[in-house]
C-alpha positions in Angstrom: 96.4 109.0 116.8 99.4 110.4 115.0 102.7 108.8 115.5 104.2 110.6 118.4 107.4 111.6 116.5 105.5 113.3 113.6 106.6 116.9 113.4 104.9 119.9 111.7 106.8 122.4 109.6 107.4 125.8 111.1 107.9 129.1 109.3 111.3 130.0 108.1 111.4 133.1 110.2 110.4 131.2 113.3 113.2 128.7 112.6 115.7 131.5 112.6 114.8 132.1 116.2 115.3 128.5 117.2 118.9 128.1 116.3 120.1 124.5 116.6 117.4 122.2 118.0 117.4 118.8 119.7 118.4 117.4 123.1 122.0 117.2 122.1 122.1 121.0 121.5 120.9 121.9 125.0 123.6 123.2 127.2 123.6 124.3 130.8 125.8 124.0 133.9 124.3 121.6 136.5 124.6 123.0 140.0 125.1 120.0 142.3 124.0 122.0 145.3 120.5 122.4 143.8 117.8 119.9 142.9 118.9 118.1 139.8 115.3 117.3 138.9 114.3 120.9 139.2 117.1 122.0 137.0 116.4 119.4 134.3 112.7 120.4 134.4 113.5 124.0 134.0 115.9 123.6 131.1 113.6 121.2 129.2 110.5 123.2 129.9 112.1 126.4 128.5 113.4 124.5 125.4 109.9 123.2 124.7 108.1 126.5 125.3 110.6 128.3 123.1 110.3 125.5 120.5 114.0 124.7 120.7 112.7 121.2 121.2 110.2 120.7 118.4 106.9 119.0 118.8 107.4 115.3 118.4 111.1 115.4 119.5 112.0 112.2 121.5 112.8 112.9 125.1 115.2 110.0 125.8 116.0 109.3 129.5 119.2 107.5 128.5 120.3 110.4 126.3 119.7 113.0 129.1 121.5 110.8 131.6 124.5 110.5 129.4 124.5 114.2 128.3 124.3 115.6 131.8 125.9 112.8 133.8 122.9 112.3 136.0 121.0 109.3 137.3 117.6 108.2 135.9 115.5 109.1 138.9 115.7 112.9 138.5 115.3 112.6 134.8 112.1 110.6 135.2 110.8 113.1 137.8 111.5 116.0 135.4 109.8 114.2 132.5 106.8 113.3 134.7 106.4 117.0 135.7 106.5 118.0 132.0 103.9 115.4 131.2 101.6 116.7 134.0 102.0 120.2 132.4 100.9 118.8 129.0 104.3 119.5 127.4 105.4 115.9 127.0 103.5 112.8 125.9 104.5 109.5 127.4 103.7 106.4 125.3 104.2 103.0 126.9 106.6 100.9 125.0 107.5 103.8 122.7 108.9 106.5 124.9 108.4 110.2 125.7 108.0 112.9 123.1 107.5 116.7 123.1 103.7 117.1 122.9 102.1 118.6 119.8 100.5 122.1 120.0 96.9 121.4 121.0 94.1 123.5 119.4 92.0 123.0 122.5 94.9 124.1 124.7 95.4 127.1 122.4 91.8 128.1 122.9 91.9 127.7 126.7 95.3 129.5 126.9 93.8 132.4 125.0 90.7 132.6 127.1 92.6 132.8 130.3 95.1 135.3 129.0 92.5 137.5 127.4 90.3 137.6 130.5 93.2 138.5 132.8 94.9 141.1 130.6 91.6 142.9 130.0 91.0 142.9 133.8 94.5 144.4 134.3 93.9 147.1 131.6 90.6 148.1 133.4 92.5 148.6 136.6 95.3 150.5 135.0 93.1 152.9 132.9 91.8 155.1 135.7 95.3 155.7 137.0 97.0 156.1 133.6 99.9 158.6 133.6 102.2 160.1 131.1 105.0 158.1 132.7 103.1 154.9 132.0 102.6 156.0 128.4 106.3 156.7 127.9 107.2 153.3 129.4 104.8 151.4 127.0 106.0 153.4 124.0 109.6 152.6 124.9 108.6 149.0 125.0 107.2 149.3 121.5 110.3 151.1 120.3 112.4 148.2 121.6 110.2 145.9 119.5 111.0 148.0 116.5 114.7 147.8 117.2 114.8 144.1 117.5 112.7 143.7 114.3 115.2 146.0 112.5 118.0 143.8 113.9 116.2 140.6 112.6 116.1 139.2 116.1 113.1 137.0 116.4 113.9 135.7 119.9 114.4 139.3 121.0 111.1 140.3 119.6 109.2 137.6 121.6 110.9 138.9 124.8 110.1 142.5 123.9 106.5 141.6 123.2 106.1 140.0 126.6 107.8 143.0 128.2 105.1 145.3 126.7 102.2 143.2 128.1 104.0 142.7 131.4 103.8 146.4 132.0 100.0 146.2 132.5 100.6 143.8 135.4 103.3 146.1 136.8 101.2 149.3 136.5 98.2 147.5 138.2 100.5 146.3 141.0 99.6 142.7 140.2 102.8 140.8 139.5 101.1 137.6 140.7 98.4 138.0 138.0 101.1 138.4 135.3 102.8 135.2 136.6 99.4 133.5 136.2 99.2 134.8 132.6 102.7 133.5 131.9 101.7 130.1 133.1 98.5 130.1 131.2 99.8 131.3 127.9 102.4 128.5 127.4 100.5 127.0 124.5 100.0 130.5 122.9 103.8 131.1 123.3 104.6 127.8 121.6 102.2 128.5 118.8 103.5 132.1 118.1 107.1 131.0 118.2 106.4 128.1 115.9 104.3 129.8 113.2 105.7 133.4 113.5 105.7 135.3 110.2 107.8 138.5 109.7 105.1 140.2 107.8 102.9 140.1 110.9 105.3 142.1 113.0 104.4 145.7 111.8 100.8 144.9 112.6 101.8 143.9 116.1 103.5 147.3 116.5 100.4 149.1 115.3 98.1 147.1 117.5 100.2 147.8 120.6 100.3 151.5 119.8 96.5 151.5 119.4 96.2 150.3 123.0 98.5 153.1 124.2 96.9 155.8 122.1 93.4 154.9 123.4 94.7 155.0 127.0 96.3 158.4 126.3 92.9 159.7 125.1 91.2 158.4 128.2 89.2 156.0 126.0 88.9 152.9 128.2 86.5 151.1 125.9 88.7 151.9 122.9 91.8 150.6 124.7 89.9 147.4 125.7 88.8 146.9 122.1 92.3 147.4 120.8 93.7 144.9 123.3 91.1 142.2 122.6 91.5 142.7 118.8 95.2 142.2 119.2 94.9 139.1 121.4 92.2 137.6 119.2 94.5 137.8 116.2 95.9 134.3 117.1 92.8 132.8 115.6 93.1 134.9 112.4 96.7 133.6 112.2 95.4 130.0 112.7 92.8 130.5 110.0 95.4 131.7 107.5 97.7 128.7 108.1 98.1 126.3 105.1 95.8 123.3 105.6 98.8 120.9 105.7 100.2 122.8 108.6 96.9 123.2 110.4 96.4 119.4 110.3 99.6 119.0 112.3 97.9 120.6 115.3 96.5 118.2 117.9 92.8 118.6 118.0 
């Protein structure tokens, strides 16, 4: 087993999306009228998923207690919930650390997301309208704008907005929420190893889905979507060996 604090190296472009990292850089206003544990869980979870807390980062109960002026009980509860979600590893006598990005978790995350998004597309295709096409093309245009503005964080949000539209058009917001929950490992992977040269391909792949739907080519749209989603494993295969070894197998 690797030492829990060992950290992989992320891409330079991905790092520009992260800003300053580490527990000491997290800032939020604690609302004493709400559950302290829930708030701590939310802010830590988001920081881990968005890779503002890097894999291997120590999650110190004492540091969190001091930083946010809270007692140990809600901190422990929040960390336990993160551990149950696979986002934090707890090592007796060593402490708690942000979990590595698991290859097995990546495969499972992709399987669930791919299955559900393809199902959404199949429901949307028969009722496809010009208005839906315009909405998806505007989502792609927003991605192009944030790329031009060198805004990696904005790109990830715009990318999710594009895919979210399938859930909206299908009238299945609950399914989209299930996708969001399932794709946590995918999100961490993409944010950590994002490369700017990949972004124009993402734009083309998104447009290929919309173009096929505009033609009434359901099979073509499904193929375009699955090709796009399956690119995560092409990206993994292109990673330098020293970075690939840093994934938890």
